[in-house]
N, C-alpha and C positions, 0 to 999 in steps of 0.2 A: 403337356408343356407347363412349366412353372410360371405363373404370373406374379407371384409374390413369394416372400420367404417361406420355405416349406415348414411343415410342422416341426416345432422345436428349434427352428433356425431364426436368426435375426440378420438383418442387413447391416452394412457398415464396413465391410472389408474394403480396403483400398484397392480399387480396380487397376490402379497403375502398377501394382505389385503382383501382377499375374503371370510374369515370365519365369520360367524355371531357372530361378537363379541357375624183313630179311629172313633168312631161312630159320626153320625151327632147329634148335640145338638143345642138348641136355645141359642142365645146370649142375655144375660140379663144385663151384666154390660157395662158401657160406655167405649169404647176404645179411645185412644188419636186420635186427628184429623189427618187424612192423606189427601193428595191432589195429584193432577196429576203431581206435580213437584217432588214428592218423588222418590228417587232412590231405595227404598226397597218395591216398590209396582208394581205388574203386574196385568193387567186386560184384559179381552177378552178371549174367549174360546181357540182359537188357541195358543195365547201367553202363557196362563197358562199351557196348555198341553205340549208345548215345554219346558217350564221352568221345569216342573216335569220330563220330559224325560232326561233333561240335568244333573239331579242330584243336581242342586242347592238347598240349604236348604230353605224350605218353613216353616215358623213358624205357619202359620194359613191360611186356605182357607175359605173365606166367600162366601156363595152361597145364592142367592135370594130365599126367601121362595116361595114355590110353583113351582120352576123350576125343573122339573124332566123329561124333554123331550130332544130328540136329543143328541147333543154332551155334554150337561151338565151332563148327566148320565155317560158318559165316563170320564169326568173330575173328578167326585166324586169317581168313581171306581179307577182311577189311584191314587188319593189322599189316599184312604184307603189302597191300595196296598203298598204305600210308607210310611205309618204311619203318615200321615199329618192330623192334627186336622181340621175337617170340621165344620163350624159354619153357621147356618141359620141366615139370616138377612133380614130385610125389604128392598125393593127397594130404599126407601128414604135414608136409611143409606148408601147403596152402592153409590147412586148418590152423597151423601155428601162426602164420603171418596174420591171418584175419581174426584169430581167436573165435572162429565160428566154423560151422560145417555147411553154411548156406551160401558159400561162394559160387556154387554151380560149376566149379572146375576152371574158373577164369578170375585172375586178379591182375589189375593194372596199377603200375606205379607211375604217378603223374606229377606234374608241377602242382604247387599249391593253388587252391581256388583263388580267383581274382575277384575280390569284393569291389563293389562300386560305391559311389557317393549318392546321397539322396537326390542331388541335382541330376544325376544321370537317369534316375527313374522318371523324373518329370520330363526330361528331354526325350526319353524313349516314348512316353505317352504322346508327346507332341508330334514326334515323327510319325506315329501311327494315326494321327488325327483323332485321338480319343481323349475323353476326360480321364484324368488320372484316377486309377483304382489301386490303392496301396494297402498293404497289410503291415502293421507294426506289432511286435511281440515284446511285451514287458517282462521277459524272463522265461526261458524254457531250457530244461536240462535233459530231457529224454530225447535222444537222437531219433528214435522211431517216430515219436510225435512230430518232431520237426520235419522229418522226411515226408510224412504223410501230409503235413500242411503244405509243403512246397509242391508236392504232386497235385494236390487239389487246387492250389492257387494257379498253377500253370493251366489246368483244365478250365478254370473259371475266368481266365483272361486277366488276372492280376498283373499289373505292370512291374511291381517290385515289392520286395519284403525288406523291412528294416528291423535289425536285431541289435540288442545291446552288446557291447564288447564284454561286459561283465554280466554274469547271471544267465548266460545262454551258451549252449554247446556250439561248437564250430561245425563246419560241413565235413563231418567225419565219414569214414567208409560206411558206417551203419546208416547215416542220413542218406547217402547216395543210393544205397541198396533199397531202402524203403521208398525213396522218391522215384525209383525206376527210371532214372535218367533226366528227370525234370530239372535238376539243379543246373544242368548245362544251358537251359533256356530261360532261367529266371534271374532277373537282376536282384542281387542281394547286397544290402549295405549293412555295415556294422558301425554303430555310433557310440560315443562315450556316454551320451545322455539322451534317453528316449524323450524326455520332456522337451529338451531343446529341439529335437527333431520334429516334434509335434508343432512347436511354435514356427519352425521354418515352413512346414506344410501349410499352416494357417495363413502365413504371410503370402502364400501362393494360392490363396482362395480355395483351399481344400478343406472340406468339413470333416471333423474328427468325431468318430463314434466309438465309444469305449464299451466293451461288453462287461456287464456286471450283474451277477445273479440277484442283487438286491435292488437293481434299478426299477423304477416304476414304469418306465416306458417299455412297451412291448416292441421287439424288433420288427414284428410283422405289421405294426401300426405306425411305424416310423418311416419317414421318407428318406431313403438312402440313395436316391438317384443323383446323377451328376458327379462332379469331382469329389471323391470321398476316400477316407482312410478308416479302416477298421482296426481297433486296438484290442489285442488279446492280453489277458493278465497271466501272471505266473501260474504254473500248474497247481501250486499249493496255496498261495496267498492271494491270488487275483491281482488286480491292478493296484499299483502303489498309490498313496494319497496324492502325491504331486501329479501323477499322470491323470488320475481322475479329475483333478481340478482343471486340467488343461483341455480336457475333452469338451467339444461343443455339446455333446449329449451322451448320456449313458443309457444303454439299452440292455434288456434282458431277453433270454430265450425262454418261453413258457415251458414249465415242467409240470406234467400232469400225473406223474407216478410218485412212488415213494422215495426215489433217488433224487436228490436236490441239485445235482450238478452233472455236467457232461465232461468227458475226456476233452482236453484242449483241442485236439485235432478234429474231433467231431464237432465241437462248438464252432471252430473256424470254418468248417465246411458248411454248416447251417448258415452262418452269417454271410459268408461270401456268396453263396447261391441265392440267398434272399435278395441281395443287391443285384445279382444277375437277373433274377426274375423281375424285379422292379424296373431295372433299366430297359428290359425288353418290352414290358407292358406299359411303361411310363405312367405309373400310378400317380 
């Protein structure tokens, strides 16, 4: 239990500002071209099943002709139970729609993802009776990295992720596939300004830790317990100057080998689970 300000932290935040502010048929007509960058497409068996379970509206489910084994049977059954139109299509069509061969024979056309506001993330943590645990990303363009981060964040108990509207990919089909369905359970906000989002969180008594390879503070020697947000930098350039200045503390992940940096999704996993470890052991 903390009796005073933790390492690297100072007191003085205003305590008064601690409130969060049908039947299967063959497809004969030509559908509009979709691609892996579309935000209204989900493919892959697990991703589609989780999307159905979440209650998100699915306009149509495409299933590869001849696919009637394993989990595809379950996907079709779930679709019928939820009144979703199931359409048979050739593999070539699914490949063309997704621009990928990793669709596993199922492609869902959905409504666009419903982003939330940062306030919603705080409210969600309060509903669960937990200290807010938030992830901010100061730029990310690789959808596979973003998908991997969302999947790990869900597993680590993160309450929400904040992304910039510019400098970050959206929740594309590739993100969904990599996240293996976790997108449907993670609150994700998109903001115009990450620095302003940080200030909002600080006003709500959340400590901000920025990951920076040049930081002197070792993440394993830094107290991450309690209400906290971890900020990850752009894949190529790291944290921007303004974001660095607004963090309460910058921390680094020790590197013992010849490579001086980690993939952003790996770094995110290390940072998130170090906080999980500390919260469980109350260092």
